[in-house]
Structures are given as C-alpha cells and as structure tokens.
ROGU-572626 format. One record per residue: x, y, z of N, C-alpha, C in turn. Coordinates in steps of 0.05 Angstrom, whole numbers, padded with zeros to 5 digits, always signed. Example, Ala and Ser with C-alpha at 12.3 -4.5 7.8 and 13.67 -1.06 7.14 Angstrom:
+00264-00114+00156+00246-00090+00156+00264-00066+00156;+00257-00045+00142+00273-00021+00143+00258+00001+00157;
END
This chain:
+01790+00493+03065+01802+00519+03069+01780+00540+03072;+01783+00557+03092+01763+00578+03098+01761+00598+03075;+01737+00608+03071+01733+00628+03050+01745+00655+03059;+01761+00667+03042+01774+00692+03048+01757+00714+03036;+01750+00733+03053+01734+00756+03044+01752+00781+03042;+01752+00793+03019+01769+00816+03015+01753+00838+03000;+01764+00862+03001+01751+00883+02986+01755+00878+02956;+01734+00884+02941+01736+00879+02912+01757+00897+02899;+01759+00922+02907+01778+00941+02896+01795+00953+02917;+01821+00956+02911+01840+00967+02930+01854+00990+02916;+01855+01013+02929+01868+01037+02917+01898+01034+02918;+01912+01030+02896+01941+01027+02896+01956+01052+02903;+01942+01075+02903+01956+01100+02908+01955+01107+02938;+01941+01092+02954+01939+01098+02983+01966+01092+02996;+01972+01105+03018+01997+01103+03032+02004+01075+03040;+01984+01059+03046+01988+01031+03055+02003+01015+03035;+02001+01021+03009+02013+01005+02988+02037+01017+02974;+02050+01036+02988+02073+01050+02975+02100+01037+02981;+02101+01017+02999+02126+01004+03004+02132+00982+02984;+02156+00983+02972+02163+00964+02952+02167+00936+02964;+02159+00916+02950+02162+00888+02959+02192+00880+02957;+02200+00865+02977+02228+00855+02977+02228+00828+02962;+02245+00825+02942+02245+00800+02927+02255+00777+02944;+02243+00753+02941+02253+00730+02956+02278+00718+02943;+02289+00698+02955+02311+00683+02943+02299+00665+02922;+02300+00673+02897+02285+00659+02876+02295+00630+02874;+02320+00625+02880+02331+00598+02878+02318+00579+02898;+02307+00591+02920+02293+00574+02940+02263+00572+02933;+02254+00589+02916+02225+00589+02909+02220+00568+02887;+02237+00569+02866+02232+00552+02842+02252+00529+02842;+02242+00505+02836+02260+00482+02835+02280+00484+02812;+02272+00497+02790+02290+00500+02767+02287+00529+02758;+02306+00546+02766+02305+00574+02760+02311+00580+02731;+02321+00560+02716+02327+00564+02688+02303+00563+02670;+02280+00555+02680+02256+00552+02664+02246+00580+02656;+02232+00583+02634+02220+00609+02626+02198+00616+02647;+02195+00642+02651+02176+00652+02671+02152+00666+02658;+02129+00659+02669+02103+00672+02661+02095+00689+02685;+02092+00715+02681+02084+00734+02701+02054+00741+02697;+02038+00738+02718+02010+00745+02717+02006+00769+02736;+01999+00792+02725+01996+00817+02741+01967+00820+02748;+01962+00821+02775+01935+00822+02785+01922+00794+02784;+01936+00775+02797+01928+00747+02795+01904+00739+02811;+01893+00757+02828+01870+00751+02843+01874+00726+02861;+01856+00707+02860+01858+00683+02876+01879+00664+02866;+01890+00669+02843+01911+00652+02833+01904+00626+02820;+01878+00621+02816+01869+00596+02805+01879+00592+02777;+01879+00613+02761+01889+00611+02733+01918+00601+02733;+01935+00613+02749+01963+00605+02750+01967+00577+02761;+01951+00570+02780+01953+00543+02792+01948+00522+02770;+01928+00526+02754+01922+00507+02732+01943+00508+02711;+01954+00532+02705+01975+00534+02685+02000+00519+02694;+02007+00522+02720+02031+00509+02731+02028+00479+02731;+02004+00469+02735+01999+00441+02735+02000+00429+02706;+01990+00444+02687+01989+00435+02660+02015+00439+02644;+02030+00459+02652+02055+00465+02638+02079+00466+02657;+02088+00444+02666+02110+00443+02686+02137+00453+02675;+02139+00457+02649+02164+00467+02637+02166+00497+02639;+02147+00510+02653+02148+00539+02658+02147+00544+02688;+02159+00566+02696+02155+00577+02723+02133+00598+02721;+02118+00602+02743+02096+00621+02744+02098+00639+02769;+02093+00664+02764+02093+00684+02786+02069+00701+02784;+02053+00702+02806+02030+00719+02807+02034+00742+02826;+02027+00766+02818+02028+00790+02835+02000+00800+02840;+01995+00806+02865+01968+00814+02873+01969+00833+02897;+01953+00854+02896+01953+00875+02916+01936+00869+02941;+01920+00848+02939+01903+00841+02962+01916+00817+02977;+01928+00823+02999+01945+00804+03014+01931+00778+03022;+01906+00779+03031+01893+00754+03039+01891+00734+03015;+01887+00744+02991+01885+00727+02968+01912+00713+02962;+01934+00728+02967+01961+00717+02962+01967+00695+02982;+01960+00700+03007+01965+00680+03028+01950+00654+03022;+01925+00657+03013+01909+00633+03006+01920+00619+02982;+01929+00635+02962+01939+00623+02937+01965+00607+02942;+01983+00618+02959+02007+00604+02965+02002+00578+02981;+01981+00578+02997+01974+00554+03011+01964+00532+02992;+01949+00541+02972+01940+00522+02951+01964+00510+02936;+01982+00527+02929+02006+00519+02915+02022+00499+02931;+02025+00504+02957+02040+00486+02974+02026+00459+02977;+01999+00460+02979+01984+00435+02982+01986+00418+02956;+01989+00432+02934+01992+00418+02908+02021+00410+02903;+02039+00418+02921+02067+00411+02919+02079+00421+02892;+02072+00445+02885+02083+00456+02860+02108+00473+02866;+02129+00467+02853+02154+00481+02856+02160+00500+02832;+02140+00504+02816+02143+00522+02793+02122+00546+02795;+02112+00551+02819+02091+00571+02823+02095+00586+02849;+02092+00612+02848+02093+00629+02872+02077+00654+02868;+02067+00664+02891+02051+00689+02891+02063+00709+02910;+02062+00734+02903+02073+00755+02920+02052+00777+02923;+02049+00786+02948+02032+00809+02955+02049+00834+02950;+02039+00851+02932+02053+00876+02927+02036+00895+02910;+02045+00920+02909+02034+00939+02890+02053+00938+02866;+02043+00927+02844+02061+00923+02821+02074+00948+02811;+02060+00971+02814+02071+00996+02803+02095+01006+02818;+02101+00997+02842+02125+01005+02855+02143+00982+02863;+02136+00957+02856+02151+00934+02864+02163+00918+02840;+02153+00924+02816+02160+00907+02793+02191+00907+02788;+02203+00930+02790+02231+00932+02783+02248+00915+02802;+02244+00917+02828+02260+00902+02848+02255+00872+02845;+02231+00864+02839+02225+00835+02837+02238+00824+02812;+02235+00837+02789+02245+00826+02764+02275+00828+02761;+02287+00849+02772+02316+00852+02770+02330+00830+02784;+02318+00818+02805+02330+00796+02820+02328+00769+02806;+02313+00768+02784+02310+00743+02769+02332+00741+02748;+02337+00716+02739+02358+00713+02718+02350+00729+02693;+02370+00741+02681+02366+00757+02657+02354+00740+02634;+02333+00750+02622+02320+00736+02600+02300+00715+02608;+02296+00711+02634+02277+00689+02642+02248+00697+02638;+02241+00722+02640+02214+00731+02636+02206+00729+02606;+02188+00711+02599+02182+00706+02571+02152+00709+02565;+02136+00712+02586+02107+00715+02581+02094+00730+02603;+02076+00749+02596+02062+00766+02615+02032+00765+02609;+02016+00763+02630+01987+00766+02626+01976+00787+02645;+01958+00803+02634+01943+00823+02651+01914+00819+02643;+01898+00807+02661+01871+00798+02654+01850+00810+02672;+01831+00823+02660+01808+00835+02674+01817+00852+02698;+01834+00872+02693+01843+00889+02715+01820+00906+02725;+01822+00917+02749+01802+00934+02760+01798+00958+02741;+01773+00962+02732+01768+00982+02711+01769+01011+02721;+01762+01016+02746+01762+01044+02757+01748+01062+02737;+01722+01059+02735+01706+01073+02715+01706+01103+02717;+01706+01114+02742+01705+01143+02745+01730+01156+02735;+01727+01177+02720+01751+01190+02707+01772+01198+02727;+01764+01208+02751+01783+01216+02770+01798+01193+02783;+01788+01168+02779+01801+01145+02790+01818+01130+02769;+01818+01139+02744+01831+01123+02724+01862+01122+02726;+01873+01141+02742+01902+01140+02747+01909+01116+02765;+01888+01103+02776+01893+01079+02792+01895+01054+02775;+01888+01055+02750+01890+01032+02733+01919+01022+02731;+01922+00996+02730+01948+00984+02733+01966+00989+02708;+01954+00989+02684+01971+00992+02660+01975+01022+02655;+01997+01032+02665+02006+01060+02660+02031+01059+02643;+02039+01081+02631+02063+01082+02614+02088+01072+02629;+02090+01078+02655+02113+01070+02671+02114+01040+02674;+02091+01027+02676+02091+00998+02678+02100+00985+02652;+02090+00996+02630+02097+00985+02604+02127+00988+02599;+02138+01011+02607+02167+01015+02604+02183+00995+02621;+02174+00990+02645+02188+00971+02662+02187+00942+02651;+02164+00935+02640+02161+00909+02628+02179+00906+02604;+02182+00928+02589+02198+00927+02565+02227+00921+02571;+02236+00929+02595+02264+00926+02603+02270+00897+02612;+02249+00882+02619+02254+00856+02630+02243+00833+02613;+02224+00838+02596+02213+00817+02580+02233+00810+02558;+02238+00784+02554+02257+00775+02534+02247+00782+02506;+02266+00788+02487+02257+00793+02460+02241+00769+02449;+02219+00775+02436+02201+00754+02426+02181+00745+02447;+02183+00756+02472+02165+00749+02493+02137+00760+02488;+02117+00748+02500+02089+00755+02495+02076+00769+02518;+02059+00789+02512+02042+00802+02531+02013+00797+02523;+01998+00784+02540+01970+00778+02535+01952+00796+02552;+01934+00811+02539+01916+00829+02552+01887+00821+02546;+01871+00820+02567+01842+00816+02562+01825+00829+02584;+01801+00837+02575+01782+00850+02593+01754+00847+02582;+01735+00849+02600+01707+00849+02591+01697+00878+02589;+01714+00897+02593+01708+00926+02590+01723+00936+02567;+01709+00942+02545+01723+00949+02520+01741+00974+02523;+01732+00994+02537+01748+01019+02540+01774+01013+02555;+01773+00995+02574+01797+00988+02590+01816+00972+02572;+01806+00954+02555+01823+00939+02537+01836+00957+02517;+01820+00976+02506+01831+00995+02487+01853+01012+02499;+01849+01021+02524+01869+01037+02537+01895+01021+02542;+01892+00995+02551+01916+00979+02555+01931+00975+02529;+01916+00969+02507+01928+00965+02481+01943+00991+02472;+01930+01014+02477+01943+01039+02469+01969+01043+02483;+01970+01036+02509+01995+01039+02524+02017+01023+02512;+02012+00998+02505+02033+00981+02493+02039+00990+02465;+02018+00998+02450+02022+01006+02422+02040+01031+02421;+02038+01048+02440+02053+01073+02441+02082+01068+02447;+02089+01045+02459+02116+01040+02467+02132+01028+02443;+02155+01038+02437+02170+01027+02413+02180+00999+02416;+02179+00988+02440+02190+00961+02445+02170+00939+02439;+02145+00946+02433+02124+00926+02430+02110+00929+02403;+02102+00906+02392+02086+00906+02368+02062+00888+02372;+02039+00898+02363+02015+00882+02366+02014+00859+02346;+02006+00836+02355+02005+00812+02338+01978+00810+02324;+01979+00805+02298+01954+00800+02283+01934+00823+02286;+01943+00847+02287+01925+00869+02290+01914+00877+02263;+01888+00882+02262+01875+00892+02237+01866+00921+02240;+01875+00933+02262+01867+00961+02267+01883+00979+02249;+01869+00996+02233+01882+01014+02215+01872+01042+02219;+01890+01061+02219+01883+01089+02221+01865+01094+02245;+01870+01080+02267+01855+01084+02292+01826+01076+02289;+01818+01063+02268+01791+01053+02265+01789+01026+02277;+01774+01023+02298+01773+00998+02313+01749+00982+02304;+01754+00958+02296+01733+00940+02287+01731+00916+02306;+01708+00903+02305+01704+00880+02323+01724+00858+02317;+01732+00856+02292+01750+00834+02284+01779+00839+02293;+01785+00862+02305+01812+00867+02314+01818+00850+02339;+01798+00841+02353+01802+00827+02378+01805+00797+02373;+01823+00785+02388+01827+00756+02386+01802+00742+02394;+01793+00723+02378+01769+00708+02385+01774+00686+02405;+01799+00676+02406+01805+00654+02423+01828+00661+02441;+01826+00653+02466+01848+00657+02485+01872+00641+02477;+01896+00653+02473+01919+00638+02464+01931+00620+02486;+01923+00624+02511+01932+00608+02533+01913+00584+02536;+01922+00564+02549+01906+00539+02552+01885+00541+02573;+01887+00560+02591+01869+00561+02614+01854+00588+02615;+01828+00587+02616+01813+00612+02620+01811+00619+02650;+01809+00645+02655+01805+00654+02683+01776+00650+02690;+01771+00651+02716+01743+00648+02726+01726+00671+02715;+01737+00695+02714+01722+00718+02703+01716+00714+02674;+01735+00704+02659+01731+00699+02631+01708+00679+02626;+01709+00657+02642+01688+00637+02639+01661+00648+02645;+01658+00663+02667+01632+00674+02675+01622+00694+02655;+01640+00710+02644+01632+00730+02624+01621+00717+02599;+01635+00696+02589+01626+00682+02565+01600+00667+02570;+01597+00656+02594+01572+00642+02600+01548+00660+02600;+01552+00686+02606+01531+00705+02605+01526+00715+02576;+01542+00705+02557+01539+00714+02530+01551+00741+02524;+01568+00751+02541+01580+00777+02538+01608+00775+02526;+01617+00795+02512+01643+00793+02498+01667+00796+02516;+01689+00784+02508+01715+00788+02521+01734+00799+02499;+01747+00820+02506+01765+00834+02487+01794+00825+02493;+01808+00814+02473+01834+00803+02477+01854+00814+02456;+01879+00816+02465+01900+00825+02446+01927+00814+02456;+01945+00810+02438+01972+00800+02444+01993+00820+02432;+02013+00826+02449+02035+00843+02440+02061+00826+02443;+02080+00831+02425+02105+00817+02425+02128+00837+02430;+02146+00829+02446+02170+00846+02451+02188+00844+02426;+02194+00867+02415+02211+00868+02391+02239+00858+02397;+02251+00846+02377+02278+00837+02380+02297+00861+02381;+02319+00857+02395+02338+00879+02398+02351+00885+02371;+02353+00911+02364+02364+00919+02338+02394+00920+02340;
END
C-alpha cells in the first residue's frame, strides 16, 4: 500500500470541515450490530483500532478522523483484514457526532477513547482542540451508563484540560482519582493503559522515556 502523506494538523474550524457527516447504514457496516461499540475520536491511521478489532471480536469499533486520506487508507486495511466489526469515518467530530451516534442502536456506545489529540499550543488556537464542553455533553447523551471514557496525552496541560471538561460535567465521574482540592499530583495519572493495545504515539513516547498522562471517566448511572 502506498504511503499516504497528509498535513499533521487540520483546522476543524475552517469552512471545509463544517458539513456534517451522513451516517451510513450501520446494519450493512457491522456484521452484528448488537455488539457493544468502542468509539475512537481522532483515530489517525487507525492502527490502534485495527488491532483492537482483531483481538476483541466481541466488540464493534468506530474510528472518526478529520484527515480524509488516513480514513481511506484505514478502511482499505480493514477490508483487507476482512473485519466486519471495524469502520472508519471521515468527519469533523464536533459537528458530526450527533448524527452519527443517533443512528446507532440505543445503548450500544459503551467505550470511548481520545488519545493524543492535536495540542494546538498557541492560546488563540486552543478553541480548535477537540475536547470542548459541547463534545462532552454530546458524549454524555449517547454513552451507556457505566460506559468508559479513556483519555491520554503526552502533553500534560492538554490532558488536564480534557479531564477538567469531563470533571465539570455532572454525567461523568473520574475513576480512581487521587486529585484533591485541585492539587494535582503525579500519582493521579494511571500508570498503565487499561486497554490491551497501545497507540503508535504512546509506544514512541514511552520509548523516549517521556511520560504519558492517562485518566478514565465513567458515565454515571441514571438516577
């Protein structure tokens, strides 16, 4: 397969990415639509989900990515592997999530991962970061009670901001958090990835001896 070259960062606020994605016929995408769904937001090349789908066939997997060439390549890999529990969609998650998830069976979304999102370091660009209050609210509407949100980044400030967004929402509770009175300690971060497969970025970061900041949030049960 030819190497696909894409821009490292894409501005989700540009006009090009304002059209909402049209959901596919999910019954034609997945062999068994009744399986629990793992959603990976910003899936990149999709290698993480490909391995997850191979190792855990009792789950369906959906990757969302704003860089279209990566999605085309990822779906080709999935087809070559003959996986019927994996699919990738090109979209801007901030304006497409509702239409995509509403078309899925109620309660099917049970796990979400957001891993190493674009950091957008400059303050004037931080509104481009994927985890905004509106995204957290939308996820809260579709994630099944007891469902998991896994967040990780190699940029501490980005991880803290993502955690703050979920912490501020009444529908989520942080799992095994030792953070008290807003005092952040090194021990508050998960030392081990709770999923079976590390991303390529995670592997390269750890090989360089640099830290990865991880946290898990759980969707509260309905009262």
